[in-house]
C-alpha positions as CSV (number, residue, x, y, z in Angstrom):
1,X,-4.1,-23.2,-14.2
2,X,-2.7,-21.4,-17.3
3,X,-3.2,-18.1,-15.6
4,X,-1.6,-19.2,-12.3
5,X,1.5,-20.3,-14.2
6,X,1.6,-17.6,-16.9
7,X,1.0,-14.4,-14.9
8,X,3.9,-14.9,-12.5
9,X,6.9,-16.3,-14.4
10,X,9.9,-17.7,-12.7
11,X,13.0,-15.4,-12.8
12,X,15.5,-17.5,-10.9
13,X,17.3,-17.3,-7.5
14,X,16.5,-13.7,-6.9
15,X,15.2,-11.5,-4.1
16,X,14.9,-13.4,-0.8
17,X,15.4,-16.7,-2.6
18,X,19.2,-15.9,-2.5
19,X,19.0,-15.7,1.3
20,X,17.5,-19.1,1.5
21,X,20.2,-20.4,-0.8
22,X,22.8,-19.0,1.6
23,X,21.1,-20.5,4.6
24,X,21.2,-23.9,3.0
25,X,24.8,-23.5,1.8
26,X,25.8,-22.7,5.4
27,X,24.4,-26.0,6.5
28,X,26.4,-27.8,3.8
29,X,29.6,-25.8,4.4
30,X,29.5,-24.1,7.8
31,X,33.3,-23.4,7.8
32,X,32.9,-21.3,4.7
33,X,29.7,-19.4,5.3
34,X,30.0,-18.7,9.1
35,X,32.4,-15.9,8.0
36,X,29.7,-14.4,5.7
37,X,28.3,-11.1,6.7
38,X,24.8,-12.5,6.6
39,X,25.7,-15.0,9.4
40,X,28.2,-13.0,11.5
41,X,25.8,-11.9,14.2
42,X,23.2,-14.7,13.9
43,X,20.7,-15.7,11.2
44,X,17.0,-15.8,10.4
45,X,17.6,-19.5,9.6
46,X,17.5,-20.1,13.4
47,X,13.7,-19.6,13.3
48,X,12.8,-21.9,10.3
49,X,13.3,-25.5,9.4
50,X,13.1,-24.7,5.7
51,X,16.9,-24.3,5.0
52,X,17.5,-27.8,6.4
53,X,15.1,-29.2,4.0
54,X,16.6,-27.2,1.2
55,X,20.1,-28.3,2.1
56,X,19.1,-31.9,2.0
57,X,17.9,-31.4,-1.6
58,X,21.1,-29.5,-2.6
59,X,23.1,-32.5,-1.6
60,X,21.5,-34.4,-4.4
61,X,20.4,-31.8,-7.0
62,X,21.8,-28.6,-8.6
63,X,20.4,-25.3,-7.2
64,X,18.9,-24.1,-10.5
65,X,16.6,-27.1,-10.9
66,X,15.9,-27.4,-7.2
67,X,14.8,-23.8,-6.8
68,X,12.7,-23.9,-10.0
69,X,10.8,-27.0,-9.1
70,X,10.2,-25.9,-5.5
71,X,9.1,-22.4,-6.6
72,X,6.5,-24.0,-8.9
73,X,5.4,-26.4,-6.1
74,X,5.0,-23.5,-3.6
75,X,2.9,-21.6,-6.1
76,X,0.6,-24.5,-6.9
77,X,0.2,-25.4,-3.2
78,X,-0.7,-21.8,-2.4
79,X,-3.5,-21.8,-4.9
80,X,-4.7,-25.2,-3.9
81,X,-4.9,-24.0,-0.3
82,X,-6.7,-20.9,-1.6
83,X,-9.3,-23.1,-3.3
84,X,-9.9,-24.9,0.1
85,X,-10.2,-21.6,1.9
86,X,-12.5,-20.1,-0.7
87,X,-14.8,-23.1,-0.6
88,X,-15.0,-22.8,3.2
89,X,-15.5,-19.1,3.3
90,X,-17.5,-18.0,0.3
91,X,-20.9,-19.1,-1.0
92,X,-20.8,-21.7,-3.8
93,X,-21.7,-19.2,-6.5
94,X,-18.6,-17.1,-5.7
95,X,-16.1,-19.9,-5.7
96,X,-14.8,-19.6,-9.3
97,X,-14.9,-15.8,-9.5
98,X,-13.0,-15.5,-6.2
99,X,-10.3,-17.8,-7.4
100,X,-9.9,-15.9,-10.7
101,X,-9.8,-12.6,-8.7
102,X,-6.9,-14.0,-6.6
103,X,-5.0,-15.0,-9.7
104,X,-5.3,-11.8,-11.7
105,X,-5.3,-9.1,-8.9
106,X,-2.0,-7.8,-7.6
107,X,-0.6,-9.7,-4.7
108,X,1.6,-6.9,-3.3
109,X,1.1,-5.2,0.0
110,X,3.1,-3.0,2.4
111,X,5.7,-0.4,1.7
112,X,6.5,0.3,-2.0
113,X,4.6,-2.9,-2.9
114,X,7.8,-4.9,-2.3
115,X,6.0,-7.6,-0.3
116,X,3.6,-10.1,-1.8
117,X,1.9,-13.4,-1.1
118,X,2.3,-16.3,-3.5
119,X,5.8,-15.1,-4.6
120,X,7.0,-16.7,-7.9
121,X,10.5,-17.3,-6.4
122,X,11.5,-19.8,-3.8
123,X,11.1,-18.9,-0.1
124,X,9.4,-20.7,2.7
125,X,6.6,-18.0,2.6
126,X,4.3,-19.5,-0.1
127,X,4.4,-22.9,1.7
128,X,3.7,-21.3,5.1
129,X,0.9,-19.2,3.6
130,X,-0.6,-22.3,2.0
131,X,-0.7,-24.0,5.4
132,X,-2.2,-20.9,7.0
133,X,-5.0,-20.7,4.4
134,X,-5.7,-24.4,4.9
135,X,-5.7,-23.8,8.6
136,X,-8.2,-20.9,8.2
137,X,-10.4,-23.2,6.0
138,X,-10.4,-25.8,8.8
139,X,-11.0,-23.1,11.5
140,X,-14.1,-21.7,9.9
141,X,-15.3,-25.3,9.4
142,X,-15.1,-25.9,13.1
143,X,-12.1,-28.2,13.0
144,X,-10.0,-26.3,15.5
145,X,-7.5,-28.9,16.6
146,X,-6.5,-29.8,13.0
147,X,-6.3,-26.0,12.2
148,X,-3.9,-25.6,15.2
149,X,-1.7,-28.4,13.8
150,X,-1.5,-26.6,10.4
151,X,-0.7,-23.3,12.1
152,X,2.1,-24.9,14.1
153,X,3.7,-26.5,11.0
154,X,3.4,-23.1,9.2
155,X,5.2,-21.5,12.1
156,X,8.1,-23.9,11.7
157,X,8.5,-22.7,8.1
158,X,7.9,-19.0,8.5
159,X,7.0,-17.6,11.9
160,X,6.2,-14.1,10.7
161,X,3.6,-15.0,8.0
162,X,2.1,-17.6,10.4
163,X,1.8,-15.1,13.2
164,X,-0.1,-12.8,11.0
165,X,-2.6,-15.5,10.0
166,X,-2.8,-16.7,13.6
167,X,-3.9,-13.1,14.6
168,X,-6.8,-13.3,12.2
169,X,-7.7,-16.8,13.6
170,X,-7.6,-15.5,17.2
171,X,-9.9,-12.6,16.3
172,X,-12.3,-15.1,14.7
173,X,-12.3,-17.3,17.8
174,X,-12.8,-14.3,20.1
175,X,-15.8,-13.1,18.0
176,X,-17.6,-16.4,18.9
177,X,-16.3,-17.0,22.4
178,X,-14.9,-14.2,24.6
179,X,-13.0,-16.7,26.7
180,X,-10.4,-16.8,23.9
181,X,-9.3,-13.4,25.3
182,X,-7.6,-15.4,28.0
183,X,-5.0,-16.3,25.3
184,X,-3.5,-12.9,26.1
185,X,-2.3,-14.4,29.3
186,X,0.4,-16.1,27.3
187,X,2.2,-12.7,27.2
188,X,3.0,-13.2,30.9
189,X,5.6,-16.1,30.4
190,X,7.0,-14.2,27.4
191,X,7.6,-11.2,29.7
192,X,9.1,-13.5,32.3
193,X,11.6,-14.9,29.7
194,X,12.4,-11.4,28.6
195,X,13.2,-10.4,32.2
196,X,15.5,-13.4,32.5
197,X,17.3,-12.2,29.4
198,X,16.5,-15.3,27.3
199,X,16.7,-14.6,23.6
200,X,14.8,-13.8,21.5
201,X,12.3,-12.8,24.1
202,X,14.8,-10.5,25.7
203,X,14.1,-8.2,22.8
204,X,10.7,-7.4,24.3
205,X,12.4,-5.1,26.8
206,X,15.4,-3.9,24.8
207,X,15.2,-0.8,22.7
208,X,16.9,-0.2,19.4
209,X,19.5,2.5,19.8
210,X,19.8,5.5,17.4
211,X,22.7,4.1,15.4
212,X,21.1,0.8,14.9
213,X,17.7,2.4,14.0
214,X,19.4,4.7,11.5
215,X,21.0,1.7,9.8
216,X,17.8,-0.3,9.7
217,X,15.9,2.6,8.1
218,X,18.7,3.0,5.6
219,X,18.6,-0.5,4.4
220,X,15.3,-1.9,5.6
221,X,13.1,1.1,6.3
222,X,10.0,-0.7,4.9
223,X,9.5,-2.5,8.2
224,X,8.5,0.8,9.9
225,X,5.1,2.3,9.2
226,X,6.3,5.9,9.4
227,X,8.4,5.3,6.2
228,X,5.4,4.3,4.1
229,X,4.2,7.0,1.8
230,X,0.7,8.1,0.9
231,X,0.4,5.7,-2.0
232,X,1.2,2.7,0.2
233,X,-1.5,3.8,2.6
234,X,-4.0,4.2,-0.2
235,X,-3.6,0.5,-0.9
236,X,-4.1,-0.3,2.8
237,X,-7.2,1.9,2.8
238,X,-8.5,0.1,-0.2
239,X,-8.1,-3.3,1.5
240,X,-9.8,-1.9,4.7
241,X,-12.7,-0.6,2.7
242,X,-13.2,-3.8,0.7
243,X,-13.1,-5.8,4.0
244,X,-15.6,-3.4,5.5
245,X,-18.0,-4.1,2.6
246,X,-17.5,-7.8,3.1
247,X,-18.5,-7.5,6.8
248,X,-22.0,-6.7,5.5
249,X,-22.1,-9.8,3.3
250,X,-25.2,-12.0,3.6
251,X,-23.0,-15.1,3.9
252,X,-22.2,-15.4,7.6
253,X,-18.8,-17.0,7.4
254,X,-17.5,-14.4,4.9
255,X,-18.8,-11.5,7.0
256,X,-17.4,-12.9,10.2
257,X,-14.0,-13.6,8.7
258,X,-13.8,-10.1,7.2
259,X,-14.6,-8.7,10.6
260,X,-11.9,-10.8,12.1
261,X,-9.4,-9.7,9.4
262,X,-10.3,-6.0,10.1
263,X,-9.8,-6.5,13.8
264,X,-6.5,-8.3,13.3
265,X,-5.3,-5.6,10.9
266,X,-6.1,-2.9,13.6
267,X,-4.2,-4.9,16.2
268,X,-1.2,-5.6,13.9
269,X,-0.8,-2.0,12.7
270,X,-1.3,-0.5,16.1
271,X,1.2,-2.9,17.7
272,X,3.8,-1.9,15.0
273,X,3.1,1.8,15.4
274,X,3.4,1.7,19.2
275,X,6.0,-1.0,20.0
276,X,8.2,-0.7,16.9
277,X,7.8,2.8,15.4
278,X,7.3,4.7,18.7
279,X,9.0,2.6,21.4
280,X,11.6,1.0,19.2
281,X,11.5,-2.4,21.0
282,X,13.7,-5.0,19.3
283,X,11.3,-8.0,19.4
284,X,8.2,-6.2,18.2
285,X,10.2,-4.6,15.4
286,X,11.4,-8.0,14.3
287,X,7.9,-9.6,14.5
288,X,6.6,-7.1,11.9
289,X,2.9,-7.6,13.0
290,X,1.9,-5.3,10.1
291,X,2.3,-8.5,7.9
292,X,-1.2,-9.3,8.8
293,X,-1.8,-7.3,5.7
294,X,-1.1,-10.4,3.6
295,X,-4.2,-12.1,4.9
296,X,-6.3,-9.0,4.7
297,X,-5.2,-8.3,1.1
298,X,-5.8,-12.0,0.2
299,X,-9.4,-11.8,1.5
300,X,-10.1,-8.4,0.0
301,X,-8.9,-9.5,-3.5
302,X,-10.9,-12.7,-3.3
303,X,-14.0,-10.9,-2.3
304,X,-14.1,-8.4,-5.2
305,X,-16.4,-10.4,-7.5
306,X,-18.7,-11.2,-4.6
307,X,-18.9,-7.5,-3.7
308,X,-19.5,-6.4,-7.3
309,X,-22.4,-8.9,-7.6
310,X,-23.7,-7.9,-4.1
311,X,-23.7,-4.2,-5.1
312,X,-25.4,-5.0,-8.3
313,X,-28.2,-6.8,-6.5
314,X,-28.6,-4.4,-3.6
315,X,-28.7,-1.2,-5.6
316,X,-31.2,-2.3,-8.3
317,X,-28.5,-3.0,-10.9
318,X,-27.1,0.5,-10.8
319,X,-24.1,0.8,-13.1
320,X,-22.6,3.7,-11.3
321,X,-22.4,1.9,-8.0
322,X,-20.7,-1.1,-9.6
323,X,-18.4,1.1,-11.7
324,X,-17.3,3.0,-8.6
325,X,-16.4,-0.3,-6.8
326,X,-14.5,-1.6,-9.9
327,X,-12.5,1.6,-10.0
328,X,-11.7,1.4,-6.3
329,X,-10.5,-2.2,-6.7
330,X,-8.5,-1.7,-9.9
331,X,-6.8,1.6,-9.0
332,X,-6.5,1.1,-5.2
333,X,-5.3,-2.5,-5.2
334,X,-2.8,-2.1,-8.0
335,X,0.9,-1.6,-7.8
336,X,1.7,1.6,-5.9
337,X,4.5,3.0,-8.1
338,X,2.8,2.5,-11.5
339,X,-0.9,3.3,-11.2
340,X,-3.1,5.8,-9.4
341,X,-3.9,4.4,-5.9
342,X,-4.5,7.9,-4.5
343,X,-7.7,8.1,-6.6
344,X,-9.4,6.0,-4.0
345,X,-9.3,9.0,-1.6
346,X,-12.1,10.5,-3.7
347,X,-13.7,7.3,-5.0
348,X,-14.3,5.6,-1.6
349,X,-16.2,8.7,-0.1
350,X,-18.2,8.9,-3.4
351,X,-19.1,5.2,-3.2
352,X,-20.3,5.6,0.4
353,X,-22.4,8.7,-0.4
354,X,-23.7,7.5,-3.8
355,X,-26.8,5.6,-2.4
356,X,-27.9,8.8,-0.8
357,X,-27.1,11.0,-3.8
358,X,-28.4,8.7,-6.5
359,X,-32.1,9.7,-6.3
360,X,-31.1,13.3,-6.8
361,X,-28.8,12.7,-9.8
362,X,-30.3,12.9,-13.3
363,X,-29.8,10.2,-15.9
364,X,-27.5,12.4,-18.1
365,X,-25.3,13.1,-15.0
366,X,-25.1,9.4,-14.3
367,X,-23.9,8.8,-17.8
368,X,-21.4,11.6,-17.4
369,X,-20.1,9.9,-14.2
370,X,-19.8,6.5,-16.0
371,X,-17.8,8.1,-18.7
372,X,-15.5,9.8,-16.1
373,X,-15.0,6.5,-14.3
374,X,-14.2,4.8,-17.5
375,X,-11.6,7.5,-18.3
376,X,-10.1,7.1,-14.9
377,X,-9.6,3.4,-15.5
378,X,-8.1,4.1,-18.9
379,X,-5.8,6.7,-17.4
380,X,-4.6,4.2,-14.8
381,X,-4.1,1.5,-17.5
382,X,-2.3,3.9,-19.8
383,X,0.0,5.1,-17.0
384,X,0.9,1.5,-16.1
385,X,1.5,0.4,-19.7
386,X,3.5,3.5,-20.5
387,X,5.9,2.9,-17.6
388,X,6.1,-0.8,-18.5
389,X,7.2,0.1,-22.0
390,X,9.8,2.6,-20.7
391,X,11.3,-0.1,-18.5
392,X,11.2,-2.6,-21.4
393,X,13.1,-0.1,-23.6
394,X,15.6,0.6,-20.8
395,X,16.5,-3.2,-20.8
396,X,17.1,-3.1,-24.6
397,X,13.6,-4.4,-25.6
398,X,14.9,-7.9,-24.8
399,X,12.2,-10.5,-23.9
400,X,14.9,-12.6,-22.3
401,X,15.4,-9.9,-19.7
402,X,11.8,-8.6,-19.4
403,X,8.7,-10.7,-20.0
404,X,6.9,-7.8,-21.6
405,X,4.0,-10.0,-22.7
406,X,3.3,-10.9,-19.0
407,X,3.7,-7.3,-17.9
408,X,1.1,-6.0,-20.5
409,X,-1.4,-8.8,-20.2
410,X,-1.0,-9.2,-16.5
411,X,-2.5,-5.8,-15.6
412,X,-5.6,-6.6,-13.6
413,X,-8.1,-4.8,-15.9
414,X,-6.6,-6.5,-19.0
415,X,-6.5,-9.9,-17.4
416,X,-10.0,-9.5,-16.0
417,X,-11.4,-8.6,-19.5
418,X,-9.7,-11.7,-20.9
419,X,-11.2,-13.9,-18.3
420,X,-14.7,-12.4,-18.8
421,X,-14.4,-12.8,-22.5
422,X,-13.5,-16.4,-22.2
423,X,-16.3,-17.0,-19.8
424,X,-19.0,-15.5,-22.0
425,X,-17.6,-17.3,-25.0
426,X,-17.9,-20.6,-23.2
427,X,-21.4,-19.8,-21.8
428,X,-22.7,-18.9,-25.3
429,X,-21.0,-21.7,-27.1
430,X,-22.4,-25.0,-28.3
431,X,-21.1,-28.4,-27.4
432,X,-18.5,-28.5,-30.2
433,X,-17.2,-24.9,-29.5
434,X,-17.1,-25.6,-25.8
435,X,-15.0,-28.7,-26.4
436,X,-12.7,-26.7,-28.6
437,X,-12.3,-24.1,-25.9
438,X,-11.5,-26.9,-23.5
439,X,-8.8,-28.3,-25.8
440,X,-7.4,-24.8,-26.3
441,X,-7.2,-24.3,-22.5
442,X,-5.1,-27.4,-22.2
443,X,-2.7,-26.0,-24.9
444,X,-2.6,-22.8,-22.9
445,X,-1.5,-24.7,-19.8
446,X,1.2,-26.4,-21.7
447,X,2.3,-23.1,-23.3
448,X,2.3,-21.3,-19.9
449,X,4.4,-24.2,-18.3
450,X,6.8,-24.1,-21.2
451,X,7.3,-20.3,-20.9
452,X,7.2,-20.2,-17.1
453,X,11.0,-20.4,-16.8
454,X,11.8,-16.8,-17.6
455,X,15.3,-16.7,-16.2
456,X,17.6,-14.4,-18.0
457,X,20.6,-15.8,-19.8
458,X,22.8,-14.4,-17.0
459,X,20.7,-16.0,-14.3
460,X,20.8,-19.4,-16.0
461,X,24.5,-19.1,-16.5
462,X,25.1,-18.2,-12.8
463,X,22.9,-21.1,-11.6
464,X,24.7,-23.6,-13.8
465,X,28.1,-22.5,-12.7
466,X,28.2,-24.0,-9.2
467,X,31.2,-26.2,-8.8
468,X,32.8,-24.9,-12.0
469,X,36.2,-23.4,-11.5
470,X,35.4,-20.4,-13.7
471,X,38.5,-18.3,-12.8
472,X,41.0,-21.3,-12.8
473,X,42.2,-20.2,-9.3
474,X,42.1,-22.0,-6.0
475,X,40.4,-19.5,-3.6
476,X,41.0,-20.6,0.1
477,X,37.9,-21.9,1.8
478,X,38.1,-19.2,4.6
479,X,38.4,-16.3,2.1
480,X,35.7,-13.6,1.6
481,X,35.0,-12.2,-1.8
482,X,33.6,-8.9,-2.9
483,X,31.9,-9.2,-6.3
484,X,30.8,-6.0,-8.0
485,X,28.0,-6.2,-10.5
486,X,25.6,-3.7,-11.8
487,X,22.8,-6.1,-10.7
488,X,23.0,-6.2,-6.9
489,X,23.2,-9.8,-6.0
490,X,25.5,-12.0,-3.7
491,X,25.1,-15.0,-6.0
492,X,28.5,-14.6,-7.5
493,X,30.5,-15.5,-4.3
494,X,27.8,-17.8,-2.9
495,X,26.8,-19.8,-5.9
496,X,29.6,-19.6,-8.4
497,X,32.6,-19.5,-6.0
498,X,31.0,-21.2,-3.0
499,X,32.7,-18.6,-0.8
500,X,31.6,-16.1,1.8
501,X,30.4,-12.8,0.4
502,X,32.1,-9.7,1.8
503,X,29.2,-7.3,1.4
504,X,25.9,-6.9,-0.5
505,X,22.9,-4.9,0.4
506,X,20.9,-8.1,0.2
507,X,22.8,-9.4,3.2
508,X,21.3,-6.6,5.3
509,X,17.8,-8.2,5.1
510,X,17.9,-9.6,8.6
511,X,19.6,-6.6,10.4
512,X,16.5,-5.8,12.5
513,X,17.1,-9.2,14.3
514,X,20.8,-8.5,15.0
515,X,22.5,-5.3,15.8
516,X,25.9,-6.8,14.9
517,X,24.7,-7.3,11.3
518,X,23.9,-3.6,10.9
519,X,27.2,-2.4,12.3
520,X,29.4,-4.8,10.4
521,X,27.4,-4.1,7.3
522,X,27.9,-0.3,7.3
523,X,31.5,-0.7,8.2
524,X,32.1,-3.0,5.2
525,X,30.1,-0.7,2.9
526,X,32.3,2.2,3.9
527,X,35.4,0.1,3.3
528,X,34.1,-0.5,-0.3
529,X,32.8,3.0,-1.0
530,X,35.7,4.3,-3.1
531,X,35.5,1.2,-5.4
532,X,31.7,0.9,-5.5
533,X,31.3,4.6,-6.4
534,X,33.9,4.5,-9.1
535,X,32.5,1.2,-10.4
536,X,29.0,2.8,-10.9
537,X,30.7,5.7,-12.8
538,X,32.6,3.1,-14.9
539,X,29.3,1.3,-15.7
540,X,27.9,4.5,-17.1
541,X,31.1,5.4,-19.0
542,X,31.3,1.9,-20.6
543,X,27.7,2.1,-21.6
544,X,28.1,5.5,-23.1
545,X,31.1,4.5,-25.1
546,X,29.7,1.1,-25.9
547,X,33.1,-0.3,-24.8
548,X,33.4,-2.6,-21.8
549,X,37.1,-1.6,-21.5
550,X,36.7,2.2,-21.6
551,X,37.0,2.6,-17.8
552,X,38.7,1.0,-14.8
553,X,39.0,1.6,-11.1
554,X,41.7,3.8,-9.7
555,X,44.5,2.1,-7.8
556,X,44.2,4.3,-4.7
557,X,40.6,3.2,-4.3
558,X,41.6,-0.5,-4.6
559,X,44.4,0.0,-2.0
560,X,41.9,1.7,0.3
561,X,39.5,-1.2,0.0
562,X,42.2,-3.8,0.5
563,X,43.7,-2.2,3.7
564,X,42.1,-3.2,7.0
565,X,40.7,-0.3,9.0
566,X,40.9,-0.9,12.8
567,X,38.8,-4.1,13.3
568,X,37.1,-3.9,9.9
569,X,38.5,-6.7,7.7
570,X,39.2,-6.2,4.1
571,X,37.9,-8.7,1.4
572,X,40.5,-11.3,0.6
573,X,39.6,-11.4,-3.1
574,X,37.4,-9.2,-5.3
575,X,35.8,-9.6,-8.8
576,X,35.2,-6.7,-11.1
577,X,33.8,-6.4,-14.6
578,X,36.7,-4.0,-15.4
579,X,40.1,-5.0,-16.7
580,X,42.7,-3.4,-14.4
581,X,46.2,-2.7,-15.8
582,X,47.8,-5.3,-13.4
583,X,47.3,-8.1,-10.9
584,X,44.7,-10.0,-12.8
585,X,44.7,-13.6,-11.5
586,X,41.6,-14.9,-13.2
587,X,39.3,-14.1,-16.1
588,X,35.8,-15.5,-16.8
589,X,33.7,-14.9,-19.9
590,X,30.2,-16.3,-19.2
591,X,28.4,-17.2,-22.4
592,X,24.7,-17.3,-23.3
593,X,23.6,-20.9,-22.6
594,X,21.8,-21.2,-25.9
595,X,23.7,-19.0,-28.4
596,X,27.2,-19.0,-27.0
597,X,27.3,-15.2,-27.1
598,X,29.6,-13.7,-24.5
599,X,27.6,-12.1,-21.7
600,X,30.5,-10.1,-20.2
601,X,33.9,-10.2,-18.7
602,X,34.8,-10.7,-15.0
603,X,38.3,-10.4,-13.6
604,X,39.5,-11.9,-10.3
605,X,41.9,-10.0,-8.1
606,X,43.6,-10.7,-4.8
607,X,43.6,-7.9,-2.3
608,X,47.1,-8.5,-0.9
609,X,48.6,-7.9,-4.3
610,X,47.3,-4.4,-4.2
611,X,48.4,-3.6,-0.7
612,X,51.9,-5.0,-1.3
613,X,52.2,-3.1,-4.5
614,X,51.1,0.2,-3.1
615,X,51.3,2.4,0.0
616,X,50.6,0.9,3.4
617,X,48.0,3.0,5.1
618,X,48.7,3.7,8.8
619,X,46.2,2.6,11.4
620,X,43.2,4.9,11.6
621,X,43.5,6.1,7.9
């Protein structure tokens, strides 16, 4: 429990959590948020009931507390469901090792490791994943009807994650009864609905045009397999290899589920490659069937301890065989941008060939190989830790902004050594020492829970500012606001001002579902370009001069942004961290919630003040 809480601290309403916040706020104030870019052409919220549940809570509680509590609940439910799945899939001797492996091994999968199961922020995904894992546990225990109920509920929360798990379940069922292949007949009514032009099924026969495709790849290219780089595929290869080894497990359920996961992975990746990457069909692109990787990665990570023990037993306790497998798991399953996943391209063939080579290899050469493998692990660890300290230094060596202790101790090899050390201490301890370790573990749980809220002072301030008139200015409910910040986030307009956000890259997350979102998004980004480009330069200049007032935005850029271009609307208001020489209508100095230190300056401006004060651009400027 201490590791579950400690290794993934909570950093606030970030990443996709902000999108769920907007979806809930839209339910509360549709007249305000229907004008937001994220909802102009439709919304992902149409396919999940989670925003409605979230909106009901936000009517009673503040967003900061609501998101924190629900994020913790989602995390705990995920691991509770993982326990149920592990007990149903693995032999009893592997239960605890499998759970520890899930906790300490990386959860990331897909392009640039930006996707993960059991996310430490609030979305509907951890809840849907938990239901899917519980459904898989029921399925392998021959409780099909109840498993289908769990899959259905999961689908109401997050259809994409649930579809991925359902693909694995279907492959499991087909492996025991070929009549389940008739489930493919369900494609026929889907095609019929597509022919009739009924959304979203109509997307099965519609292609993404070049302009739309170009915008999707610009903002959300990770959904296409052809944008993944070699390091991303090395992690996929690692999962595939670990699953292949699990298919040879002596435990029937585990071997069969690994086979089903491999088959589902092949189906999911092939469907994406053909229907999305090659044919550019709208619906298959949105379904993102490559997300079956989350189930495959979950099973591969949980199976690592079992595989290590199996290799140890099968190969007469050969250290080289085990060391090769550990190196594959640690380097290949780690974060793509910070370790050495490409090493598996050599390690996996060597692990396959080693049983045939071992009789021909002398003892000194085996020792040399073990030293080489140890050095490879140390090199991967050093690379990770070096990059971690570089990032920490770039953020001012501030533990309030970067939980460096978690980053350092959370590396899989380090965390695994800590777990193994604690295990052997417990096994070799007497009754009193064992009791002492038990008491210490309770204190570790309390300490992890106390430190789990790792929101930065800025995040805590933002989340506490809902309903506070920070600028002392009445912004009309139908106004849209552009809020520039060095940290890309739409929370300023959404959470602080409770107004529609004019543009943020975050709002482009659902553009593969709606062409209108892509087009409107790029138009608005171009409208902002003169200001956003100058603002980035000003951020750099102010940092170099250690003076927040050393730079400001040129008036021509502001007039350009505030002048409508054809049918592209301008923002009604905008917020900048730069003090312009005129037209300031509001000023906010957010302060550290604990120390009262000023965190920065933000100035509110009204677009029409700049257009009236400057030159009117002719139509088509």
